[in-house]
C-alpha positions in Angstrom: 12.3 24.3 -51.6 11.3 27.3 -53.6 14.4 28.1 -56.1 16.3 31.3 -55.8 15.3 34.3 -58.2 17.7 34.7 -60.4 18.7 38.3 -59.8 22.3 39.9 -60.8 24.5 41.2 -58.9 25.5 45.2 -59.0 29.3 43.2 -60.2 27.0 41.0 -62.7 25.7 43.6 -63.9 28.7 46.0 -64.4 31.1 42.7 -66.1 27.5 41.8 -68.6 27.9 46.0 -69.9 31.3 46.0 -70.4 31.5 42.9 -72.0 29.3 44.6 -73.9 30.9 47.4 -75.0 34.0 45.3 -76.1 32.3 43.7 -78.0 32.7 40.2 -76.6 29.1 39.8 -76.4 26.9 40.3 -79.2 22.4 41.6 -77.9 21.2 40.3 -81.4 22.9 37.1 -81.5 21.8 36.4 -77.6 18.0 37.4 -78.5 18.5 35.6 -81.8 19.0 32.4 -79.2 15.9 33.0 -77.6 13.4 33.2 -80.5 11.7 30.8 -80.3 11.0 30.9 -76.3 9.6 34.6 -76.4 6.2 35.3 -77.4 5.0 39.4 -77.3 1.7 40.2 -76.0 0.5 43.4 -76.7 -0.8 43.8 -73.0 -2.6 47.0 -73.9 -4.1 46.2 -77.5 -5.3 42.8 -76.4 -8.7 42.1 -76.2 -8.3 40.7 -72.4 -7.2 44.8 -71.6 -9.9 45.7 -74.3 -12.6 43.7 -72.1 -14.0 42.3 -75.7 -16.4 39.4 -75.6 -17.3 38.0 -79.5 -21.1 37.8 -79.8 -22.1 38.7 -76.3 -24.8 40.6 -78.0 -26.3 37.4 -79.4 -27.4 37.0 -76.2 -28.9 40.8 -75.7 -31.0 39.8 -78.6 -32.3 37.1 -77.3 -33.2 38.9 -74.3 -34.8 42.0 -75.8 -37.5 39.6 -77.7 -38.3 38.2 -74.6 -38.2 40.8 -72.2 -40.4 43.3 -74.8 -42.8 40.5 -74.1 -42.7 40.2 -70.1 -42.4 43.8 -69.5 -45.6 44.7 -71.9 -48.2 42.2 -69.9 -46.8 43.5 -66.6 -47.3 47.0 -67.8 -50.4 46.0 -70.0 -48.3 48.8 -71.9 -47.0 48.7 -75.7 -42.9 48.2 -74.6 -40.1 48.4 -77.1 -36.7 48.1 -76.6 -33.5 48.6 -78.7 -29.5 48.5 -78.4 -28.1 51.4 -77.7 -24.2 49.9 -77.7 -21.7 47.9 -75.6 -18.3 49.4 -73.9 -15.7 48.0 -72.1 -14.8 49.9 -68.5 -13.0 49.6 -65.8 -15.1 49.5 -62.7 -13.8 52.9 -61.4 -14.4 54.2 -64.5 -17.3 52.9 -64.6 -19.1 53.9 -61.4 -18.7 57.1 -62.0 -20.2 57.3 -65.1 -23.2 56.5 -62.9 -25.8 58.9 -61.1 -27.1 59.4 -57.7 -29.3 58.3 -56.9 -29.8 55.6 -59.2 -31.6 51.9 -58.9 -29.2 48.9 -59.6 -29.9 45.4 -59.1 -27.0 43.0 -57.7 -27.1 39.8 -59.1 -25.1 36.7 -59.5 -24.2 34.3 -62.7 -24.6 30.6 -60.9 -22.4 28.7 -61.3 -20.2 31.4 -63.3 -18.0 33.2 -60.5 -18.5 37.0 -59.9 -21.3 39.4 -59.8 -23.0 41.6 -62.0 -25.3 44.9 -61.6 -28.1 46.0 -64.6 -29.0 50.0 -63.5 -32.5 51.7 -64.0 -32.0 55.5 -64.8 -33.9 57.9 -61.9 -36.8 58.5 -64.7 -37.2 55.5 -65.8 -37.7 54.1 -62.4 -40.5 56.8 -62.0 -42.2 55.4 -65.4 -42.3 51.7 -63.8 -43.1 52.5 -60.7 -46.3 54.7 -61.5 -47.4 52.1 -64.5 -47.5 49.3 -61.9 -49.3 51.4 -59.7 -52.0 52.0 -62.6 -50.7 55.2 -63.7 -50.2 56.7 -67.1 -46.0 56.1 -66.9 -45.1 60.0 -66.9 -43.0 60.8 -63.7 -44.5 63.9 -61.8 -42.5 64.2 -58.9 -38.7 66.1 -59.8 -36.1 64.1 -59.6 -32.9 66.0 -59.1 -31.6 64.5 -55.7 -34.5 62.4 -54.8 -33.8 58.9 -53.1 -36.1 56.4 -54.2 -38.8 54.8 -51.3 -38.4 51.6 -49.5 -42.3 51.0 -51.8 -40.5 52.2 -55.7 -36.8 49.4 -54.8 -39.7 46.9 -53.4 -41.6 47.6 -56.9 -38.5 47.8 -58.7 -37.3 44.4 -57.1 -40.2 42.5 -59.2 -38.8 44.3 -62.6 -35.3 43.0 -61.9 -36.9 39.5 -61.0 -38.6 39.6 -64.7 -35.8 40.9 -66.4 -33.5 38.0 -64.4 -36.0 35.4 -65.8 -35.6 37.1 -69.1 -32.0 37.1 -69.3 -31.9 33.0 -68.0 -33.9 32.3 -71.1 -31.7 34.6 -73.1 -28.9 32.7 -71.8 -30.3 28.8 -72.1 -29.0 28.3 -75.7 -24.9 29.1 -74.9 -25.2 28.0 -71.1 -27.5 27.1 -68.5 -28.0 29.7 -65.8 -29.2 30.6 -62.8 -29.8 34.2 -62.3 -30.3 35.6 -58.6 -30.6 38.7 -57.3 -28.5 39.5 -54.3 -29.7 43.1 -53.0 -30.9 46.3 -54.4 -28.8 49.9 -54.2 -29.7 53.3 -55.2 -25.4 54.6 -54.0 -23.0 53.5 -56.7 -20.2 54.2 -54.2 -21.8 51.1 -51.4 -21.1 48.6 -55.1 -17.8 46.7 -54.9 -18.6 43.3 -57.2 -14.6 43.6 -58.5 -11.6 45.7 -57.5 -11.4 49.2 -58.8 -8.8 48.3 -61.7 -11.1 45.0 -63.2 -12.7 45.5 -66.1 -16.6 45.2 -66.8 -18.1 44.7 -69.9 -21.1 47.4 -69.9 -24.8 47.0 -72.8 -26.8 49.9 -72.7 -30.8 49.9 -73.9 -33.4 51.9 -74.7 -36.4 51.0 -73.2 -39.3 53.1 -74.7 -43.4 52.9 -72.5 -45.8 54.8 -75.3 -44.3 58.1 -74.9 -41.7 57.4 -71.8 -38.5 56.2 -72.1 -35.5 55.7 -70.2 -31.9 53.6 -70.4 -31.1 50.3 -69.1 -27.5 48.8 -68.1 -25.8 45.9 -67.7 -22.4 46.1 -66.1 -21.1 42.1 -66.3 -17.4 41.7 -64.9 -14.9 40.2 -66.9 -13.9 37.6 -65.6 -17.3 36.2 -64.9 -17.9 35.8 -68.5 -13.8 34.6 -69.9 -14.4 31.0 -68.8 -17.0 30.7 -71.6 -15.7 33.2 -74.3 -14.8 29.4 -76.3 -18.5 28.8 -76.6 -19.4 32.5 -77.6 -16.9 32.6 -80.0 -19.1 29.8 -81.8 -21.7 32.0 -83.2 -22.8 29.9 -85.8 -24.0 27.0 -83.4 -25.5 29.8 -80.9 -27.5 31.0 -83.9 -29.0 28.2 -84.2 -30.0 27.2 -80.7 -31.2 30.7 -80.3 -34.8 29.4 -81.1 -35.9 28.6 -77.5 -36.3 24.2 -78.4 -38.8 24.3 -75.1 -41.1 26.5 -77.1 -40.8 24.5 -80.6 -41.6 21.6 -78.9 -44.9 23.2 -77.3 -45.9 24.5 -80.2 -45.4 21.0 -82.3 -47.4 19.7 -79.2 -50.4 21.6 -79.3 -49.9 21.9 -83.6 -50.6 18.4 -83.3 -53.6 18.5 -81.2 -55.1 21.2 -83.5 -58.9 19.7 -84.0 -59.4 19.9 -88.0 -62.8 19.3 -89.8 -62.9 16.2 -92.3 -65.4 15.8 -94.7 -66.6 12.9 -97.0 -68.2 14.0 -100.2 -70.6 10.7 -101.4 -71.7 12.4 -104.7 -73.0 15.6 -106.0 -76.1 16.7 -107.7 -77.7 19.2 -109.4 -81.5 20.2 -108.8 -83.6 23.2 -108.6 -84.6 25.9 -106.1 -88.5 24.5 -106.8 -87.2 21.0 -105.8 -85.1 22.2 -103.1 -88.7 23.7 -101.6 -90.5 20.9 -102.2 -88.3 18.3 -100.6 -90.1 16.6 -97.3 -88.8 14.1 -95.4 -88.3 10.6 -97.2 -87.8 11.9 -100.5 -84.7 10.4 -102.3 -81.5 12.7 -104.2 -80.2 10.5 -106.7 -76.1 11.5 -106.4 -73.6 11.2 -109.8 -71.9 8.1 -108.7 -72.4 5.0 -107.2 -71.6 4.8 -102.9 -69.4 1.8 -103.0 -66.9 3.9 -104.9 -64.2 5.4 -103.6 -64.9 9.1 -102.3 -63.5 12.7 -101.5 -62.1 13.1 -98.7 -61.7 16.9 -97.9 -59.8 18.4 -94.6 -60.7 21.5 -93.7 -61.9 21.7 -97.1 -58.9 20.9 -98.9 -59.0 17.3 -101.2 -56.7 15.6 -99.0 -57.3 11.8 -100.3 -59.8 9.0 -101.4 -61.6 6.6 -100.0 -63.7 3.2 -99.6 -67.0 3.5 -97.1 -67.9 0.9 -94.9 -68.9 0.4 -90.8 -66.2 0.1 -88.4 -67.9 -0.9 -84.7 -70.5 -0.1 -86.0 -70.6 3.0 -86.8 -69.5 4.7 -90.7 -66.2 5.0 -91.4 -64.2 5.3 -94.4 -60.7 3.7 -95.4 -58.6 6.0 -97.0 -57.1 4.1 -99.9 -54.9 6.7 -101.8 -53.5 10.3 -101.7 -55.6 13.3 -103.6 -52.7 14.6 -106.3 -55.0 16.6 -107.7 -56.0 19.7 -104.7 -58.2 21.7 -107.4 -60.8 18.5 -107.6 
């Protein structure tokens, strides 16, 4: 059975006020008794109210690096992306800042709860579509009050798919996620990823495609990010993990398999140009050192080792005897 709520009756309130006026109860002393158990909470200036998320911009820095490459490859044009800034809104206030029509992708960040969205302004959408179809990227169709066609939305789905893959990579060092696109939308009034009064955190990016520019905006509910705030606060650790470990291992593997030219110098000899021109098969050139001594081994023209010549499995070989300390030899 639930405990009864402790609500004072009208008579009890009047008795309490009379005791205060008569001096039988001193409010300051009564408050002092509960000083250790009462915690002051500034609701309006708290981080939760502002939607402040520490180090979230680091994720977008990584995203920019990935997306710059993927979009340049897909569009076959030079693409630059810059951060404009982060801001928090109540969701209803955020929707009122969006124009109509606007191209939006609604997606989920598994295993985190809730949905997020990405929006592209109309000018950028038309430029991206024109570039995908082999055009110059210049939007020649009037933008005002024109809804996007099904073909344009379908092409933008591919762009959003690339963007979400890059966002997954950017999140990976902090938290393994899977970005899954739910649907595309044009009308902000039909979007309801959280209740209107809930806080969301936005990040605006400026995308430059040669001479054409436009804005991209991410909007993620604060309730979605809140469970991993502690990981985001560990900014130093996140910076150390910002390098893609898979990329590093692949690069190391490729470097180890890179071919390198190795040359063994048996000796040196100086001859005249006349002697060189008169050489025929069977002639002998006398070197300045015996073939039984140590020989210099060069890797890509750089002296690296000394070795002793010999035969192994019927092939000429050299056994490394020491490392060359004098690189000038």
